[in-house]
N, C-alpha and C positions, 0 to 999 in steps of 0.2 A: 770272281769270286771263285777260291778253294771250298773243298768239302767242308772242312772245321770253322773257314768264316758264313756258308751256307746254313748249315746248321745252327750256328750262333746268332745268324740275322734272323730267323726264322724265328726263333723263340724271344729275342729282343724284339721282336713286332709287336708279339703278346703278351709282353712286359709293357710295352707302350703304349697299348691299347688300355691299361687298366685291365687285364684280366690275369695277369698272375705278377707276385711281386717278383718271384724270382727262380730260378730254376738252374740245376747243373745236367751236366749230361755226359757221358762216356762211352765209347765204345772200341771193345777189344777184341784183335782179329788176328790171326797169323802170329799169333805168342807174344803181340806187343796192344799195348795201346796207342789208338789211330787216329784217334778224335777225341779232345776234350774240351768242352765250354764251359763256362761260370759265367750266367747272367743278371741282372736285378739285385737286389738287395736282400740279404737276411735281417734286417732292422732297417726301415724305410725312416724311422725316425729318428735314429741315429745316423742315418747314412751307412751302415757297416755292410759292406756289400758280399754276395754269395762268391765262396771261394770253395779249393778243392777240400779243404778237411772241416768244412761247414757239416755240424750236426744236425739231423732232420729225423724226426718223428716218421718211421717209415711204415706205421698203421700195419697193415693187414698181409706188407711182406713179411713180417712176421711167422707168418704162417709155415710158409717155405721151410726155416729155420728150425721150428719147433717140431716139424715132420720129419727132417733129415735126422733131428738128432733121436728122434722115436726108434727110428728104424736100424739108428747103430745099436740099440738096446735088443730089437729083435735079430740081429747077426749073431747077439751072444747067445740068444735063449731064454733071457731076459723075460719075454711074452713073446704071443704068438699072434700073428693078426687076427685069427680067428676066435681067438681067447675071448670070453665075455670081459667085459670091463669090471665085472660083480667081482670076478677074482681079487680085486686090488679095490674094490670099492662095492662094497654087498648095497649099499644104500641104491644102488641102481638096479637091485633083483628084481623086482616085482613092478614096473614101468606101465604108466596110464598112458594112454593116446587120446587127445581132442578127437570127436567128432566131424569136425570143422573146424580151422584157424580163428572162427569168430566167435565159436560156441561156448557158454559155460564153461568153467572148469569144474564143473561136476557131469559135464556130458562127455564121460572117455570110455573107452575100452580098453582092458587088458592086451599090454603088447603080444602080437604073436609069438617072440622072440627076444633072447636077451640079446645086450650092445654089444656088437665086437669093436676091439680096438681098428679093425677094416673098418667100421663105419664111421668112427671120428674120423680118419684122416679122409675120407672121401666125403664127407659132409651128410653121410646115408644118416644119420643116427636119428633121427627126428629133433634135434635141437635147433634152434632161429635166436635170432636177435628181436627181443623185444619192440625197440624203434621200428621195424618192417610191419609193426600189426596194429590194426585198431581197434580189436576186440577186448576183451579181458585178460588173455598172455599176457598183452603190451605191459599194464599195470604190474600184472604177476611178477613178470620177467626184473622189471626197476626196483618193483618194493622187496624183491628177495637178494638180488645179487649187486644192487649200489649201481657205480660207474663202472661203464664196460672195460675201461681202463685203468684208473684210480678207484678203487674200491676201499672200503672200510673193515669187508667180511673178511673175515682170515681163510685162508685156503680152505684146509677142512671143513670147514664151514659154510662156504659157498661152495664145495661140494654136497653139504648134505642136503641143502637148502636147492641146488640145481634138480636134483633128485625128486623133490617135492613135486616140481612143477611137470603138468602133462606133456606128453611129446606132441608134436603136429603131425606127424605123421609116423609109420608103421616104420622099424627100425630097417635099413635097407631098400626103404619103398623110392624112395626119393632125395633127389639131391637139395639140401635145403641148407642155407650160407647162414652159420652163425657159432655158438657158440664151442661148437665141437673142438677146433683146436685150444680153447682154454681149456675144457676139461684133459684134453690130452696131454697137455703141461703140466695142469695138477698132478696127472696121475703118473706122468714119469717121475716126476719129484717123489710123489710118494714111494714110488718103486724102490728111486735111489738112496731117499732118507734126506735129501739134502733142499735147500731152497733152488727152484728152476733156474733163477739166473745163475748159480754156482755150477747147476748141471751144464748149462748153454756154454760156458763158459770152459770149463773143464775138458769139454768131448768136443767142443768145436772151437769158440774162436781164439780162444790159447794156442791148437796147433796149429791154425790158419794167421796167426796175427791178428787178430780182430779186435785193435786195442781200445777203438772207442765204440764199440757196439755194446750197448747193455739195456737194463729198463731205467735206469737212470743216470742222470748227466752230473758226474761229479763237479762239485762248484767250481774248481780248477779249471772246468773246459766250458763255463756252462756261455761264455762270452763267445761261444762257437755256434750257438744253438743258432738254427735258423729262427726265428719268430713267428709265431700263429700269426696266419692272414685269412679270415674270408671274407664276408658281403655285406653290404647293409642293405635294406628293403631295397634299393636302388642299382642293386647291382653293383656299390663302388667299392672298392679294395677298403680292408679295416681292420684294424689290429686286433685279436682275438685272447682273451686272459685263458679262456679253458677252448677243450675241441667240442666238437658239436655234441647235440643230445648228452649234454652232461660227464660224459666221458670219460672227464679228466677233473681233476682238482689245476688252480692256478701254480701250485707249485708241489709238489709230490712231497709227504712230508716222510723225513728217514724212517719212522717206524711203520709204514705202510707193510704189510705182509703179501698180500695180493699181488701179483703180477699178471699181464694178459697173453699168454702165451699164441695170442690169434693175434695179437694187433699192438702190444704196449710196449714196441724196442726203438732207440736210436741206433742210427750210425750214419759213418760216411759212406759216399761213393766208392770210394777205394775200398773201405770193408767190406761194400757189399759185391765189389767184385772178388771181393776175394772165396766167398760164399758161391758167387754163381757159377765160377769157373770148375767145380765140381760136376757141375752137369755139362761140360765140354772135356771133359780129364776123365771119365769113366769111374768119378767117385773119388777121385786123387786131384790134389795142387801142388805142382813143385815138388815131387815126390812125397807129401802127406798124403796119407791115405785117411779117408774119413768112411765112405762105403766100398764095398766091393762091386764090381760092376754088374754081378747079377743082381744085386741089392738096388741099384740106380736104374735098372732094366726095369725092375719092378714097380718103383717108384715114379717112372716115365712113362708108362703103359696105362691105356683111359680104360678107366672102370667104370663107365656109366652106358648105360644103353641107350639107344636110339630115344625111346620115348624118355627116360630120363635127361638126357641133354635138352630135350624138345622145351621141357618144363621147367628146367632150372632158372632160375630168376634172381636178382637183388633188388629189391626197391622197384619192382615192379619192371624192369630191365632185362631182356632177354641176354644169357651168357654165351651156351654153347651153340646151341644148334646144330648147322653140321659141319661149321669148319673147325671146331673144338671141342674137345674132349676134360676129363679130369682124371688125373693120377691119384697117387697118395699127399697130397698137398700142394702139387702145381697144375695148372691149365697143360694142355698137351694138343699142339697141333695138328689135327686130322687132314684139311684140305687147307694148303695156302691162300688159295683165292678165295675162300670162303673165312676167314678166320677173320673174330673181329678185331684187329691191330692196338686196340685198347686194352684189349683183355691180354694177348699176348700174337705177337707176329715172327714172323720166320716161317722157313720152309717146314716140311713136315717132320713131326718129332721133335722141332721146338717146345719149349717149356717157360714157362711163367707166371706169376701171379701179383697183380697192382696191390698199391695200397689205396686206402679211400683220400686221402689227403694229399696227394699226387704225385705219387712216388710207380713207377713201373720198370719191370725189366724183359729182358727174354735172352735163352741163352739157346743158340742153334746149334748142333751137334754137326750138321750137313756143312757149314763151313767153320765150324770152332771160332764162331762170333758168340759175345756178348753184349748189348745192348742195356743200357741203364741211365734212368731217365730220374731226379727226386728234386721234388718239391714239397712246400709248405704248403698247402690249401685245403681250405678246411669250408666245406659246402654243407649247408642242413640241407637232410632228405625235402624237404617242403620248397627250397630254392631253384631245383634240380625242375621241380613240375614248372617255375616261371621262367626257366630261360637260362637262371642265374649262375653261373661257375663253371659253363661248360669251356672256356678257355686254356683251363691246364690241358682238355681234352685234345682239343686243335693243338695243341703246342707239343702233344706224344703224338700224336700224328703224324706230324710233320717230320721231328726227326724218325721216327720208324721208317717214314720215307723214305728220306733222305740219306737215313745209314744206311739202306737197305742197297743203295749203289756202288757199294763196296770201292769206294775211291781209295787210290792210294796213296791221296795227301792226307801230310799230318798236321 
């Protein structure tokens, strides 16, 4: 069996076992696509297969996109990484910090310093996701901000409401995964004086030809969307109308203004390839320059201390430890032998960041390769503790391992 067939067969085994509805994979190496597979169904009920142009929710794979666009503005001198965000959002001028993540919202201290743009890009601002907590802060986030992706709260109101919530840590103190990139996206939209979707389109999507990437899928393309699939109480695959945690509504209304720069984009595997090639092309793709090489080097440098890497977690799962660090919006491989492959694989200096709905990518400048895995796999946090939904991680691990063989077969 050839290289392509091995990867397809490995993913097909996970699909046939009922752990995944379908997935698509791609490997770019040596200036061309050397592997591509489409396995399973994008709509099981209608019998529609995963195809090359299937459109997926990419969840937190949105974060690197928003981060890159923010850095295009840094290059232009629109703001500096060290600038306090209160310069453009005075609502954050005097933040309070919870004495512990489970404390009453009144048990707070004054923040030691202002939040900077670097804090947002490195997730060290002190923001979180409410769903990661069981204390009063969890309810406060939900009540104030609405759905994580589809929220009825307008952007300026969302910013103002977030500013009323206490931070869960001092700015700069530790890595806390959360709404930092959502806020970053809304701030760059405020600075530009245009909706975030328009800013991303003008600065990134149009130059790179990412015609199927955006916060909404237009009606004429909706038949290409991957349907949302999750798991029932017994761990069986089942269709979903909304994303986990009430993050979305069944169909986003046309007049909804809020967009999530942290997790709201839809995309295809070829569109995302165009974006990820920036990381192996010194900030440019096919002579289209998005970032200067020195800015890209800054983006892909680890910013976390050893202690911050050791304490970083998502939903109780450790993220970085010795093998991985975090730059300005992406994970960075520090030790390929110890890096967790489902976060980011590749050699030293490789970068990537996965999405909670089954997406994963890695760009490795050492061998000029990009690997991308896309699926639509929705897992509730409490299901993970029951061992439900881990099949997608097995498929990603198999893809990463087989793809690293660097076969010449196509």
